[in-house]
N, C-alpha and C positions, 0 to 999 in steps of 0.2 A: 540488400535487406529482404528477410522473407516474409512476406504478409500472411501468411500463415502461422508462423510463430507469434507474430505481433496480435494477431487474432485471437492465438490462445493463449497469450500473456493477459490481455484484456479483461478476460472476465474473471480470472482468479485474483488479480491485484483490485479489481473493482468491488468484487465480493468482501475481499479482505481490508479494503479501506472503507466500505460504506458505513459499518457501525464503528468505525473508530473514532477514539478521542480527537483528532484533528478535524474529523467532519464535524462533530461538535462544536470545536473551536470556530470553526468557521461559519457557522450557523450562528453563535453567539457573537461572533464580531461583526458579522453582516447586519446585525440589528443595532449595532452602535457606529458603524462605518458606513461607509459607500460601497455596496455589495462587490462592483467592478473593482474597487481599489483592494477590498479585501481579496477577492479572485486574484488579482495580478500578485500581490504578497504571496499568497500562498501557492500559486503557480510556479514562482520563481525557486521559491523553498523547496518544491516538490522535483524540479527540475535538479538542483544540485543534489540531492538525496539519491536520485534515481542514477545520476553518472556515478556518484560513490557506490553506488549498491552493483551496478553493472560492472566497473572496473574490479571490486572485490571478487564477485563471481566469476570474472575472466580469468583473474590471477589465480584464484582456486585452481581451474581447471588446466593453467599453463603449469601449475606447480607439482600438481599430483597425477599419477596415471588413472585413466578413466574409470576402470573399476572401484579406484577409492574415492574419486570424486562422487560418482553413483551411490556409493555408500553413504559418504557423509552430506548428498542432498538428500538421500532417502530419510536419513536421520533427522536432518534440519527441517524437513516438511513433516514429519512427525511430531518434531516438536512444536512446530508452527500451528499445526493442527491439536496438539494439547493445549497450547495457549490460546488460540481462538475458542475452544471449548470452555476453559477456564474462565476466559473473559465473558462469555456467554451469561455464565452463572452470576457475575459479579454486577452491581449496579451501576451503569455508566451515567452521569449527569453532564451537561454542559459545563464546560471549564471557561468561565466568563475572561473576556479580554476588553480592554479598553482602549480602541483606537482614537487617537487624537484628530485632529483639524486634517484636513487636505491631503496631503502626501503619507502623513502620518499612519494611515489605515493599513497603506502599502507596506511601509516599514514594520508595523506593528504584526501584520499577518505573516511576514517573511519570518521575523525573529519567532513568533509562536509556533509555528509551523516549524522551522527550522528544528528547533530544539526539541519539539514534541516526537518528531520522526526518527530520533536517533534511537537505533535498536528497535525501531517499531515493525511490527508483524509485515507490512508492505514492502519495508527495506529489506527484511531479510528474505520474503519471498522473490523479490527483483533479483537479489544476489544468487539465491538457489536457480531461478528460473535462466539467469546469463549462465550459470556452470553446467545448467542440464541441457540447453539448447545450444550452446556454442554459437550463438548468433549475439552479440551484444546490441548491434543498432536495432533489432528486431525486438528483443526486450523492453530497451529502452523506449522504444516508440509506442509498445502496447501499455508498459507501465506507467507511462507518462501521460498518456491521452486517458487512461483510468483514474489515476489520481486527478488530472484536472477536471474528468467528468464528474466526479464525486465533490471535489471543491465547488464546482459548478452548481451541482445539485444543491448543497448545502447553502451556500448562498442566495439562490435563486426560490428554491422552495421552502428554506426555513422549516417551520415548525411542522407544515403542512406533510412533508415527507415522514415525518415520526410518527403521526396519526394514523398512517396507513401501514407501515413495515414496523415488525417487532424487531428491536437492535439483537436481542437474544436468539431469535429464528436465524437471521442475517448471519451470527456469529457461528451458529450450529452448521448451516449451510457451507460457510468457508471450512470449518472443522472437516466436515465429510469430503469436500473437495480435497483438501490436503492430505487426509488420510488416503485417498485414492492416488494423489500424486506419489506419495511416499512408498505406497504399495507396486507402483509401476516403476518407479526408478529403483527400488530395491528389487524387482525381478529383473530389471537390465544389469545390476550389478553382480547378480549371481549367475544369469544364463552363459 
């Protein structure tokens, strides 16, 4: 595992997930269930999604020549940047979840996050980064820590986080970072 790749992956995925619908879902579920149980369910769902995304990204690299992978990854980064920019203009609100008693919060959080993350920006980012860096364990570690951190912030900080950070601003920052990654990867593809 390369710690530099994990460190490079963390902020990209963290920024991509911070204003995401799953952060809001965690926030709302934590108001109705025990925060630790909500976090455990969300962390388990994120673990499954990171494994899937890294596998897809690694398989993409194994099947295609490096230049083609770089071209595909640059396109996907650009698409993800457009998606993040579009989301910054949309008004997102919390998606209510209703955890039930004791272990029900864990199961509810797992199901809600598992379903919500399919095709999500951070899942696409993780697959792209795995294809780009050719280090699945490093990308998985950075992505997973970022997703767990955002889930932890959501359940611990709750509404306070939203009072200090603009969702639209976070999405715009994510879009700018992704455009930079797309440009760099496209440059690698043509050099």
